[in-house]
Structure formats: C-alpha cells, structure tokens
N, C-alpha and C positions, 0 to 999 in steps of 0.2 A: 891876413886872415881876420875876418870879423868875428868878434866874440859876442854871444848873446848873453845879456845879463839876466839873472833870475828875477822872476816877478817878486815884488815886495810883499805881496799878500797871497799866500797859498791856502787854499780851502779844500776841505773834504766835504763831500755831499752825498746824500742818499737820494737816488732817483727811483721812482716807482713807475714801471711801464704800464700804461693804460690801454695800449693797443699794439698790434704787430706781433712778431714772433715771440717776443719776451713778455707779452702781456701777463700781468699778475706777479712779475718778479721785481725784486728790489736789488739795485746794484750800487755799491759804494765806489766813488771815484775821486780823483784829485784834479784841481785845475789851478792855474796861476792868474792873478788879476793885479792891476795896478793899485787898487784900493779895496777895502772891505765894502764900501758903498757900491763900487762897480760890480763886485761879486753878487751882492744882494739884488742889484738891479737886473743882472743877467738871470739869476735864479727866478725872480719874479716874472720876468718877461717870458721865459720858456714855459713856466708853469701855467701862465694865462693864455698861451698860444695854442689854439685847437689843432694846429698843423704839426705839433711836436708830439711824438709818441710816448712821452713821459712827463711826469711832474717831479719837481724837487720837493722832497719831504722836509729835509733839514740840511742846513749849511753850517759848517764849522770852520772858524778861523784857526788854523793850526798854530799860529804864532801867539795870539792873544787869548784863545779859548772862547771867544765870542761865539754865540749860537743864534741862529735865526731859523724859525720854522715857517713853512708856507702852507 
C-alpha cells in the first residue's frame, strides 16, 4: 500500500467569488503545497485568471504565520 505524505506547506486562504452561483460570497479553505512560494504563485495565478470565478483575497501559512494579500 502506498502512503501519501502530507504537504510541507499548508495554507488557509479566503476566496471571494466574483461570478457564478456564489457571487459576492467569501469562503475560507485550506490547501497543501510543496512550498510557500508555490502557494503564492498559485494564488496569484488564479486571481489574475479571468476564467476563474473567484479571487484570492488573503493567503496564510499555517506553520509560519506568513500572510500574503492579493
């Protein structure tokens, strides 16, 4: 049986929906990434993508307490 190792960088983020069924709502979620830089790159890329129905408002590193806003 193969075991999946946890991601070394777990982040919590607030996403604000700019279109679709959830338009105008903010939702907080968690995701795992290999590095903080990977998480920031992902958040920036979805925030700038006009085909994504939400933007990331704030990203928080749950291990180090780092915060990035977009």
